C-alpha positions in Angstrom: 0.0 0.0 0.0 1.2 3.5 -0.8 1.0 5.2 2.6 1.7 8.7 1.1 -1.1 8.4 -1.4 -3.5 7.0 1.2 -2.7 9.8 3.6 -3.0 12.8 1.2 -6.3 11.4 -0.1 -7.7 10.9 3.4 -6.9 14.4 4.4 -3.9 13.6 6.7 -1.2 16.3 6.1 2.2 14.9 5.1 5.5 16.7 5.9 8.6 16.2 3.9 11.8 17.8 2.6 13.7 18.0 -0.7 16.8 15.9 -1.3 19.2 18.1 -3.1 22.6 16.5 -2.0 22.1 13.4 -4.2 23.6 11.4 -1.3 22.1 8.0 -0.3 23.8 8.4 3.1 22.1 11.7 3.8 18.8 10.3 2.5 19.2 7.3 4.9 19.8 9.7 7.8 16.9 12.0 6.9 14.6 9.0 6.6 15.0 8.5 10.4 14.2 12.1 11.3 10.4 11.8 11.1 9.5 13.2 7.7 6.6 11.5 5.9 8.1 11.9 2.4 11.5 12.8 0.9 11.6 14.3 -2.6 14.3 12.8 -4.8 15.1 15.7 -7.1 16.1 14.6 -10.5 15.3 18.0 -12.2 17.9 20.3 -10.6 20.2 17.6 -9.2 22.5 15.3 -11.2 20.6 12.2 -10.1 20.1 9.6 -12.8 18.0 6.4 -12.6 20.6 4.2 -10.8 21.4 7.0 -8.4 17.7 7.3 -7.6 17.3 3.6 -7.0 20.3 3.7 -4.5 18.7 6.6 -2.7 15.3 4.9 -2.7 16.8 1.8 -1.2 18.6 3.8 1.5 15.3 5.5 2.5 13.3 2.3 2.6 16.0 0.5 4.6 15.2 2.6 7.6 12.0 0.6 8.0 9.6 3.5 8.5 6.7 4.5 6.2 8.8 7.2 4.6 7.8 7.7 0.9 10.5 8.5 -1.7 8.8 10.9 -4.0 10.6 11.1 -7.3 10.6 14.6 -8.9 11.5 13.7 -12.5 13.5 15.9 -14.8 10.6 16.4 -17.3 7.3 15.2 -18.6 9.0 12.5 -20.6 7.7 9.0 -21.4 11.1 7.4 -21.1 12.0 9.1 -17.8 8.6 8.2 -16.3 8.9 4.5 -17.5 12.4 4.2 -16.1 11.5 5.6 -12.7 8.4 3.3 -12.4 10.2 0.2 -13.6 13.0 1.1 -11.2 10.6 0.8 -8.3 9.2 4.3 -7.8 5.6 4.3 -6.6 5.2 8.0 -6.1 6.3 10.4 -8.9 6.0 14.1 -9.5 6.1 15.4 -13.1 7.2 19.1 -13.5 5.9 22.0 -15.5 2.4 20.8 -16.4 0.4 23.7 -17.9 -2.7 22.2 -19.4 -4.9 19.0 -19.7 -3.0 17.7 -22.8 0.3 17.7 -20.9 -1.4 16.1 -18.0 -2.8 13.4 -20.3 0.6 12.7 -21.6 2.0 12.1 -18.1 -0.9 9.8 -17.3 -0.5 7.8 -20.5 3.2 7.3 -19.7 2.6 6.3 -16.1 -0.2 3.8 -16.4 -0.5 0.5 -18.3 -3.4 0.0 -20.7 -6.3 0.6 -20.8 -5.8 3.9 -18.9 -2.4 4.6 -20.3 0.3 3.4 -22.7 3.1 2.4 -20.3 5.4 -0.1 -21.9 5.2 -3.5 -20.2 8.1 -5.7 -18.9 7.6 -8.5 -16.5 11.0 -8.7 -14.7 12.3 -5.5 -13.1 12.7 -4.0 -9.6 9.1 -2.8 -9.5 7.8 -6.3 -10.0 10.3 -7.6 -7.5 12.0 -9.2 -10.5 9.0 -11.2 -11.3 8.2 -12.4 -7.8 5.3 -9.9 -7.3 2.5 -12.0 -8.8 -0.1 -9.2 -8.3 2.1 -6.5 -9.8 -0.2 -5.3 -12.6 -3.0 -4.4 -10.1 -0.6 -2.8 -7.7 1.0 -0.8 -10.4 -2.3 1.0 -10.9 -3.7 1.1 -7.4 -0.5 2.1 -5.6 0.8 4.6 -8.1 0.7 8.2 -6.8 1.0 10.6 -9.7 1.6 14.2 -8.8 1.6 16.9 -11.4 3.6 20.1 -10.7 2.1 23.5 -11.7 4.6 26.3 -12.0 3.0 29.2 -13.9 0.0 31.4 -13.6 -1.4 29.8 -16.7 -1.2 26.4 -15.1 -3.0 27.6 -12.0 -5.8 28.9 -14.3 -6.1 25.5 -15.9 -6.4 23.5 -12.6 -10.0 22.5 -13.3 -9.2 21.0 -16.7 -6.0 19.4 -15.5 -7.6 17.8 -12.4 -10.3 16.3 -14.6 -7.8 14.0 -16.3 -8.3 10.5 -14.9 -5.3 9.0 -13.1 -4.0 12.1 -11.3 -3.5 11.6 -7.6 -2.6 15.2 -6.7 -1.2 18.5 -7.8 1.8 20.4 -6.5 2.3 24.2 -6.8 5.9 25.1 -7.4 6.5 28.5 -5.8 9.9 29.1 -7.2 9.1 28.9 -10.9 5.7 30.5 -10.2 7.4 33.5 -8.7 9.7 33.8 -11.7 6.9 33.5 -14.1 5.1 36.3 -12.3 8.1 38.7 -12.4 9.2 38.1 -8.8 12.0 35.6 -9.3 13.5 34.3 -6.1 10.6 35.8 -4.0 7.8 33.2 -3.5 6.7 35.2 -0.5 5.7 38.2 -2.6 2.0 39.1 -2.0 1.0 38.6 -5.6 2.7 35.1 -5.7 1.1 34.2 -2.4 -2.3 35.2 -3.7 -1.9 33.0 -6.8 -0.8 30.1 -4.6 -3.9 30.6 -2.5 -6.1 30.7 -5.6 -4.6 27.4 -6.8 -5.1 25.7 -3.4 -8.7 26.9 -3.2 -9.5 25.5 -6.6 -7.9 22.1 -5.6 -9.9 22.1 -2.4 -13.1 22.8 -4.3 -12.4 19.9 -6.7 -11.4 17.6 -3.8 -7.9 16.9 -5.2 -4.8 16.9 -2.8 -2.4 19.8 -3.3 1.2 20.2 -2.1 3.8 22.9 -1.9 7.3 23.6 -0.5 8.3 26.3 1.9 11.8 27.5 2.7 11.3 28.0 6.5 9.1 26.7 9.3 6.9 29.8 9.4 6.0 29.5 5.8 5.4 25.7 6.1 3.1 26.4 9.1 1.2 28.9 7.1 0.8 26.5 4.3 -0.5 23.8 6.7 -3.0 26.3 8.2 -4.2 27.1 4.7 -4.9 23.4 4.2 -2.3 22.0 1.9 -2.3 18.2 1.8 1.5 17.8 1.8 4.2 20.4 2.4 8.0 20.1 2.1 10.3 22.1 4.3 13.4 23.4 2.5 16.0 20.7 1.5 18.7 18.6 3.0 21.2 21.0 1.4 19.6 24.1 2.8 19.5 22.6 6.3 23.2 21.5 6.0 24.3 25.0 4.9 22.2 26.7 7.5 23.6 24.6 10.3 27.2 25.0 9.1 26.8 28.8 9.0 25.3 28.8 12.5 28.1 26.7 13.9 30.8 28.7 12.2 29.3 32.0 13.3 29.1 30.8 16.9 32.8 29.9 16.8 33.7 33.3 15.4 31.4 35.1 17.7 29.4 36.6 14.9 25.7 37.4 14.9 24.0 36.1 11.7 20.5 35.4 10.6 20.2 32.1 8.8 17.1 31.3 6.7 16.2 27.8 5.5 16.4 29.0 1.9 13.9 28.4 -0.8 13.7 25.4 -3.2 12.9 25.9 -6.9 
């Protein structure tokens, strides 16, 4: 059973963080912290399919119900197929702007009749052929999240959400802020208003919606708004923030360290 998918669809808020170091050791350590999900970033980090599998194994080895959420590099049939055959059960596809692009992601992610995913019987996802009920599980357990990163995408939420097979949507505040002329400033009032609009539409449609915040205050605000799943910064931003704090303490400096934003 996909615990992450079950949780967000039942209204239980999930908290996670972004994995930007590309390190399976860091991922294993972070899996024991208490997060519900860890985002394996393959868009802005040089993590290929084999790297992702190693990180996935490290996360699952901890023995908790921590979900590796693969953020793929693009809405690409080959990338989606490789991630799923490699064992991913929760994937996030970036830069979806309309229903046609959403349909393309669904077709790549699901076997017929819903989609057009290429079939192979022996791979990691099927436990190398030992999972006798793999075909059913491949459909029922798959959590397909589509990422919306422009005002145009937010305006198309109703049409995008109507595509069968979508498990949830994710509003990307970094690219959204850039598209709205406030690059690097997702906290700008205009960007926040657009984010709130997108969330309200998702809530009205009954579809789970996620987001990322660069600091605890922003994450708490997003939780209060009603987001279904929220990521707090990244492993890299936490590492850098802690390193700066420690160094400043040694040098007797007073600094203000933020968690940083994830794009």
